[in-house]
N, C-alpha and C positions, 0 to 999 in steps of 0.2 A: 244387620251387618253393613249397610250401605254407609252408614255415618261412620263406622270405623274405617271402611275403605276410603272415605273422603278423608279422615284424619290423617291417616298414614300414607295418603297418595302424595306422590312428589311432582306430578304435572304442573301444578300452579307454581311451584318453586322453578321448574324448568322454563316456564314461559317468562317469568320475571327476570331470570338470570340471561335468557336469550336476548331479551329486549335491551338490557343494559350492555350486554356484548356486542350487539350490532353497532351500537353507538361508538363503543370504543374501537371496534375492529375498523369502521369505516371513517370516522372522524377525530378521534382522540387518541389513537394508538401512538403516533409519533411524538406527541407532546407528553403522553403519560404512558411510556412503554411498560414499567413495571406493573402499573395497575391493570393494563390491558392484558399482560401475562397472567396475572392473578385471577381475573375473571375468566379467562379461557381455561385455566387450570381446574377452576371449580366445576365448569360445564364438562370438560373432557374427562376429568379423573374423580372428583369427589362426589358430584351429584350422581353419576351412573352407578357408582359404588352404593350410595345410599339408596338409589332407586332398586337395586338388586335385593338389598337387605329388606326393603319395604315390600317387595313381591312376595319373599319368602315369610315374612312375619305376618302379612295378611292371610296367607294360606294357613299358618299355624293358628290365627285366631278363628278362622272358619271351622277348623276341625275341633277346637275347643268349644266352639259355640254349639255345634251339632252335638258333641258329648254331652253338653249341658242342657239338651233338650230345647235349645233356642232361648235360653234364659240369659240375658246379657249381664245380669247383676250376680252370676254364679261367682263364688269367691276365687276359683282357680283362673276364670277368664279375666276378672278384675285384677288379680296380682299381675297376669301377664301383660295386660294393658298398660298398668302403672310402670312395670319395667320397660315397656316399649316406649311409653311417652318420655321416661327419664332419658334414655338413649337417644331418641331422636331429637329431643330438645337441645341436649348437648351438641349433637353434630350440626344441628341447624344454626345454633348460636355461633359456633365457630366459622361457618360459611358466612353467615350474616355480618358478622364483625369485620370479616375481610372485604365483603362486597358493598356494604351500606356507605362507607365514607365515599365511594366513588360517585354517588348520587349527587355530590356537592363539590365536585371539582370545579375550579375556575373555568368558565367558558366565556369568550368575549364574542364569538359569532352567534348572531341572534338565530339563525335557522338551526344551528347545532345545540344552542340552549334549548330550543323548543323541542328538539327531538330527544334530548337527555331528560327534559321534563316529562314527556310521554313515557319514556322508558321507567322513569322513577315512579310514575303512577302504576304502570304494570307490575314493576318490583314489589311495590308495597301491597298491591292486590295479592301477590303471590307469596313471597318471603315474609313480609310483614304480616299479613294475616295469619300465616302458618306459625310464626314465632309467637304471636300474641296468644293464639289458641292453645298452643302446646304449653305455654307458660301458666295459663289458667287451669289446664287439665291436670299439671304437675301439683298444682297447689290444692286444687278442689276436688280432683278425681274425675273420671269420666262418667257421663250419663247423658241422656238424650237432652234433658232440660239444660244441663250446664254447658253442653257443647253448642246448642243453638244460641243460648244466651251470650257465649264468648264471641261467637260471630257476629251477632248483633251488636255488642258493645264495641267491637272494633270498628264496624262500619259507622256507628255514631260518632265515634272518637275521631274518625277521618273527617267527619263534616264540620267539626269545631276547629276554627283556626287557632295555631298554635301562638300563644303569647309572644310579644316581640322579645322580651327578655330571654325567654326559654330558646328562642331562635338563635339569638346572640350566643348564648352559651353553648348551645349544641354545635354551632358552625365553628366557635373557637376551639372545642374540643376536637371536631373532626379535622380542622385545620392542621392540628398537632398529628393526627393519625396519617394524613395524607402528604407529609412532607416529601419533597422530591429527593428521597433518599438514593435514587439511581445516580444522582448528580456526584455523590460522595463515594458509593460503594459500586456503581456499575450495575448492569442487569442482574436479575437473580440467577444463581447458579445452581441452587438446589431447591426446587418448587416444592418437592416432597416434604422436606425439612421445614420449609416456610409454612406449610400447611399445618404441621405438627406444632411448630412454635405458635402459631396463631390460635390454635384450638386451646392449647395451654394456657396462653394469656388471656383468652376468653373465660376459661374456667375459674382461674385465679381472681379476674376481674369481678365475676358474678358472686365467688365466695366471699370476697372482700368487699363487695357493693361498691366498687370504684369503677372509674372508666378505664377501659383496657390501657390506654396510654399511660396511666399510672403504674401499671406493672411493667410495660416495656414499650417505648415508642416504636413507630414502624421503622424509623431509621436504625435503632439500635437491634430491632428483630432481624432485619435484612442483613446488618452487619455480621450477626452471629452466624446466620445462614451461609453467608458468602464466605467468612474466614474460617469457619469450622474450629473454634477454640475447644481443645480437648483437655486443657489443664486449667487450674484456677488462675494462673498467671497470665495466660492467654486470654481468659474471659474477663478479667479485670482490665485488661488494655483496651477493651472496646468501650468506646464513649457510651455513657448512659448506664454503665454497670459499675456504680459505686460500691461502698462497703455495705450500705443497707440492702441494695439490690442483691448483692452477692449473698448476703446472709438469709434473705427471704427466698430467693430463686436460684441461687447459682448451682446447688447440687442438682437441682432438677434439670436445669438448662444443660449442664456437663453430661448428665446421663443421657439426656435425649441426643446431644451430638455425638456422643461416644457411641451410642447404638446405632446411629445413623451411619456414621464411618465404618462400623463393622458390617452392617447389612449391606452397604453400598460398595464393600471391598475397596474402600479408598485406603491406600497404601501409606505406610510411614513416609515414604519419599515424597508423595504427593503433598501431605500436610507439612513436611518440613520446608517446601518451598514458601509456604506463608510463614516460617519462622517457628512452628510449634511442632511438638511431638506427639506421637500416640503410644509411646512406650508404656504408659501407665494403664493402657487398656488391658482388661483381664481377658 
C-alpha cells in the first residue's frame, strides 16, 4: 500500500507549487499579477480540494486491499486504481498547464532568476514527476515494477539536456501562453471560471494532441472569464474566437459560462453592463 500512498499523495505537488508561489509573491507579483493570482488560486483552492479527494481515495484503497487479502492485483482493486489514475491525471494536467508557463517568465534580475530556477527544480521534482508517473500508469496500468520504472525513467530524463531546437520550440509556445493579457483585459474577475476553462482547454489539447494555446490562448481565456459571454454573438466578439473555434468549442464554452453565471447568481443587470444578456438561460 505504500506505493499507492505515494502515487496518490499530493505533498510533492504542494512543495513544488509553494516554491513557485514564493517567488511570485515576493519578487514577480507586481510585474505578473495575473500569473501570481493564478498560482495562489491553485495553492489555496484547487490543491487542497485534490488533497481531500486523495485522502478519501487512499482510504478506499486500503479497505479494498484488505478485502482482497492484501493482493494488489485483485481485479476490483486494479479497476479502482485505474479510475483514480484517470481522475487525478486530468486534475493534475489542468493545474500543471496553468502553472508550468510561469517557470519561464522573463526575469532580468539575476538574483530573482536564480530563485526562479531553484523553484523550477522543486516544481519539476513535484508536479513534473507526478504528471510523468500518472501518464505512464494511465497507459500501462499500476504495478510495482511499472511504478518504480516510471520514477526511474523520469529521473534519467531530467539528467539529459534538452536539445536547443526543442528548447526554442517550447519557449515559443510558452511565450504565447504567458502573454500579458492583464494589460488588455485587466486582473481576473472570476478565478473559479478561469480554472474550469483552463482544465477544459487542457483536456481538449490532450485529446487533440496539440498545445493548449491552439485550443484557446491565455489572452482569449481570460477575456472569456472576464467578459462572461452568454450568447453566441457575445462569444464571437472576443478576439481569438473565430468561426472555426466557435464550431469546435463554442457550445462547450457557452455552457460553462452560463452555468457559472447561474451558480454564482450573476444577475441579468450585471451582465448587461457588459452589453450582453442572460435571457437565453434556462
